[in-house]
C-alpha positions in Angstrom: -9.3 -33.8 123.4 -11.5 -32.1 125.9 -10.6 -30.3 129.0 -11.2 -32.7 131.9 -12.5 -29.8 134.0 -16.0 -28.9 132.9 -17.3 -25.4 133.4 -19.6 -25.2 136.3 -22.7 -23.0 136.9 -24.5 -22.3 140.2 -28.1 -20.9 140.0 -29.3 -19.2 143.2 -32.7 -17.8 144.1 -34.2 -17.3 147.5 -36.2 -20.6 147.9 -34.5 -22.8 145.3 -38.0 -23.9 144.5 -38.7 -22.3 141.2 -36.4 -20.2 139.0 -33.1 -21.8 140.0 -34.6 -25.3 139.7 -35.9 -24.5 136.2 -32.6 -23.0 135.1 -30.6 -25.9 136.5 -32.9 -28.4 134.8 -32.7 -26.6 131.4 -28.9 -26.3 131.6 -28.5 -30.0 132.5 -30.8 -31.0 129.7 -29.5 -28.7 127.0 -25.8 -28.9 127.7 -25.9 -32.7 127.6 -23.2 -33.2 130.2 -20.8 -30.5 129.1 -21.5 -28.3 132.1 -21.5 -29.1 135.8 -24.8 -27.7 137.2 -25.8 -26.7 140.8 -28.7 -24.8 142.3 -29.3 -23.5 145.8 -31.3 -21.0 147.8 -30.5 -18.4 150.4 -33.6 -19.6 152.3 -34.6 -22.9 150.8 -38.2 -24.0 150.7 -39.4 -27.4 151.8 -40.2 -28.5 148.3 -40.1 -27.5 144.6 -43.1 -25.4 143.6 -45.7 -27.9 142.1 -46.6 -25.4 139.3 -42.8 -25.3 138.3 -42.7 -29.1 138.3 -45.8 -29.1 136.0 -44.5 -26.4 133.7 -41.1 -28.2 133.3 -43.0 -31.5 132.6 -44.8 -29.8 129.8 -41.3 -28.9 128.4 -40.3 -32.6 128.6 -38.1 -32.2 131.7 -39.0 -34.1 134.9 -37.8 -32.3 138.1 -40.3 -33.9 140.5 -37.4 -35.6 142.4 -35.5 -32.4 142.9 -35.3 -30.8 146.4 -34.4 -27.3 147.4 -30.8 -27.0 148.7 -29.1 -24.4 151.0 -26.6 -22.0 149.5 -23.1 -22.8 150.7 -19.8 -20.8 150.3 -18.3 -24.0 149.0 -20.8 -24.2 146.1 -20.0 -20.7 145.1 -16.2 -21.3 145.3 -16.6 -24.5 143.2 -18.5 -22.6 140.4 -17.2 -20.7 137.4 -20.6 -18.9 136.9 -22.9 -17.8 139.7 -26.3 -16.7 138.4 -28.5 -15.1 140.9 -32.3 -14.6 140.6 -33.5 -12.2 143.2 -31.4 -13.3 146.2 -29.6 -9.9 146.4 -26.5 -9.8 148.6 -27.0 -13.3 150.0 -24.3 -14.7 147.7 -20.7 -14.6 148.7 -18.4 -13.0 146.1 -15.1 -14.5 145.1 -12.6 -13.2 142.5 -12.4 -15.0 139.2 -16.0 -16.0 139.0 -18.5 -14.7 136.5 -21.5 -13.2 138.3 -24.8 -12.6 136.5 -28.1 -11.4 137.9 -31.2 -12.5 136.0 -34.2 -10.3 136.8 -37.0 -12.9 136.5 -40.5 -12.9 138.1 -40.7 -15.1 141.1 -43.1 -18.0 140.4 -43.9 -18.5 144.1 -47.7 -18.7 144.7 -48.5 -18.6 141.0 -50.3 -21.2 138.9 -48.8 -23.0 135.9 -50.3 -20.5 133.5 -48.1 -17.8 135.1 -45.1 -20.0 135.4 -44.9 -20.9 131.6 -43.7 -17.4 130.5 -41.0 -17.5 133.3 -40.0 -21.0 132.2 -39.7 -19.8 128.6 -37.6 -16.8 129.5 -35.3 -19.0 131.5 -34.9 -21.4 128.6 -33.9 -18.5 126.3 -31.3 -17.3 128.8 -29.9 -20.8 129.2 -29.5 -21.2 125.5 -27.6 -17.9 125.4 -25.5 -19.0 128.4 -24.5 -22.3 126.7 -23.5 -20.4 123.6 -21.3 -18.1 125.8 -19.7 -21.0 127.6 -19.1 -22.8 124.4 -17.2 -19.8 122.9 -15.0 -19.1 126.0 -11.4 -20.2 125.6 -10.5 -23.2 127.6 -8.2 -23.1 130.5 
């Protein structure tokens, strides 16, 4: 007997090419279908950062087919959690949502050696987020 409505999480960073892509991939992988996952950028890049793709591949998660997406008001409205990563006031705010701001270094322009610690910080935060979601009362 599960609630047919899954909790949903939207990750937002400026370019949707690094932090938000890693966070979405980890949540999709670790929550195993229990959470609806979205990511977007306030000014999306043309492609996901290759160093981010490589760092995630090292963690066993393939994100090479992902593409940066533009942030929409609809995506925010459809999400229970909105987690921003350096996009400031670009995110519209709606009542009843949980807003979190994760201060994480931007991997833009960095090599895989510099992306690994950011990736690991994101994974730790995702594990804590899943624990929080799993303990929230339904409905």
